[in-house]
C-alpha positions as CSV (number, residue, x, y, z in Angstrom):
1,M,0.0,-6.6,23.2
2,S,-2.8,-8.9,24.1
3,K,-2.9,-12.6,23.6
4,S,-5.6,-12.2,20.9
5,F,-3.1,-10.3,18.7
6,F,-0.8,-13.3,18.5
7,L,-3.7,-15.7,17.9
8,S,-5.2,-13.7,15.1
9,R,-4.0,-13.3,11.5
10,E,-2.8,-9.7,12.1
11,P,0.9,-10.8,12.7
12,C,0.9,-12.5,9.3
13,Y,-0.4,-9.4,7.5
14,A,2.0,-7.1,9.5
15,L,4.9,-9.3,8.6
16,F,3.8,-9.3,5.0
17,H,3.5,-5.5,4.8
18,F,6.8,-5.1,6.6
19,F,8.6,-7.1,4.0
20,A,6.6,-5.5,1.2
21,N,7.8,-2.1,2.2
22,A,11.4,-3.4,2.6
23,V,11.5,-5.0,-0.8
24,Q,10.1,-1.9,-2.6
25,K,12.6,0.3,-0.9
26,K,15.5,-1.9,-2.0
27,Q,14.5,-2.5,-5.5
28,K,13.4,0.0,-8.1
29,K,11.3,-2.5,-10.2
30,P,7.7,-1.8,-11.1
31,A,5.2,-2.4,-8.3
32,A,3.4,-5.1,-10.3
33,V,6.4,-7.4,-10.3
34,N,7.0,-6.9,-6.6
35,L,3.4,-7.5,-5.9
36,E,3.4,-10.8,-7.8
37,K,6.4,-12.0,-5.9
38,L,4.9,-11.1,-2.6
39,K,1.7,-12.9,-3.3
40,M,3.6,-16.0,-4.0
41,F,5.5,-15.7,-0.7
42,R,2.3,-14.9,1.1
43,H,0.8,-18.1,-0.1
44,Y,3.9,-20.1,0.7
45,Y,4.1,-18.5,4.2
46,L,0.6,-19.8,4.9
47,V,1.6,-23.3,3.7
48,V,4.6,-23.3,6.0
49,V,2.4,-22.1,9.0
50,C,-0.2,-24.9,8.3
51,Y,2.6,-27.5,8.0
52,I,4.1,-26.4,11.3
53,Y,0.7,-26.5,13.1
54,L,-0.2,-29.9,11.6
55,T,3.1,-31.5,12.5
56,R,3.4,-30.1,16.0
57,I,-0.1,-29.5,17.4
58,I,-2.5,-31.8,15.5
59,V,0.0,-34.8,15.7
60,Y,0.4,-34.1,19.5
61,L,-3.3,-34.3,19.9
62,L,-3.4,-37.5,17.8
63,E,-0.7,-39.1,19.9
64,R,-2.6,-38.3,23.1
65,S,-6.1,-39.4,21.9
66,L,-5.2,-42.7,20.1
67,H,-4.9,-46.0,21.7
68,L,-1.4,-47.4,22.1
69,R,-2.0,-49.8,19.3
70,W,-2.8,-47.0,16.8
71,T,0.0,-44.6,17.7
72,W,1.6,-45.4,14.3
73,V,-1.1,-43.2,12.7
74,S,0.5,-40.1,14.1
75,V,3.9,-41.0,12.6
76,F,2.2,-41.7,9.3
77,V,0.4,-38.3,9.4
78,V,3.7,-36.6,9.9
79,E,5.4,-38.4,7.1
80,V,2.5,-37.7,4.7
81,A,2.4,-34.1,5.7
82,T,6.1,-33.8,5.2
83,L,6.1,-35.5,1.8
84,S,3.2,-33.2,0.7
85,F,4.9,-30.1,2.0
86,Y,8.1,-30.9,0.0
87,C,6.1,-31.8,-3.1
88,L,4.2,-28.6,-2.9
89,T,7.4,-26.6,-2.3
90,G,9.0,-28.1,-5.4
91,Y,5.9,-27.5,-7.4
92,L,5.6,-23.8,-6.4
93,F,9.2,-23.0,-7.0
94,R,9.7,-25.2,-10.1
95,P,11.7,-23.7,-13.0
96,V,9.2,-22.2,-15.6
97,A,9.6,-20.1,-18.6
98,D,8.0,-17.0,-17.1
99,N,9.4,-17.3,-13.5
100,P,8.7,-14.0,-11.7
101,Y,11.9,-14.5,-9.6
102,L,14.1,-14.6,-12.6
103,K,12.8,-11.8,-14.8
104,V,15.6,-9.8,-16.3
105,E,14.9,-6.3,-17.4
106,S,15.9,-5.8,-21.0
107,D,18.5,-3.2,-21.5
108,E,18.0,-1.5,-24.8
109,G,21.1,0.6,-24.3
110,D,23.3,-2.2,-25.8
111,A,21.6,-1.9,-29.2
112,D,22.1,1.8,-29.4
113,V,25.8,1.5,-28.8
114,G,26.3,-1.0,-31.5
115,I,27.4,-4.0,-29.4
116,E,26.3,-7.3,-30.8
117,M,26.8,-10.8,-29.5
118,D,28.0,-13.6,-31.8
119,E,27.2,-17.4,-31.3
120,M,30.0,-17.8,-28.7
121,G,28.6,-15.0,-26.5
122,E,31.6,-12.7,-27.2
123,A,30.9,-9.0,-27.7
124,G,31.8,-7.6,-31.1
125,V,31.6,-4.1,-32.6
């Protein structure tokens, strides 16, 4: 493989499609639910890659280009980027009513058998 393959966005998409196929083979859920989950992870993957580039490469360039008196700016940039990354992670994966990761398929078979749940959660016939 050439160097340009690793510098392009192709590895991101190849990794995305690899995991998409693996998830679809493991689970027998509708494709729309899997696609929704994979879109969220694709966006989060890009956020993680941007965070890593910012805190490793951009900060290194800042440290080398700033005067000794202003080196605290690079530490400040790392701290702000880390705080932003954690806040964005918490926001993206916050508990919501229609969370695509916690969707439970309704099983209508229980109603046909005649099993009912009372207030305590115990099964009764």
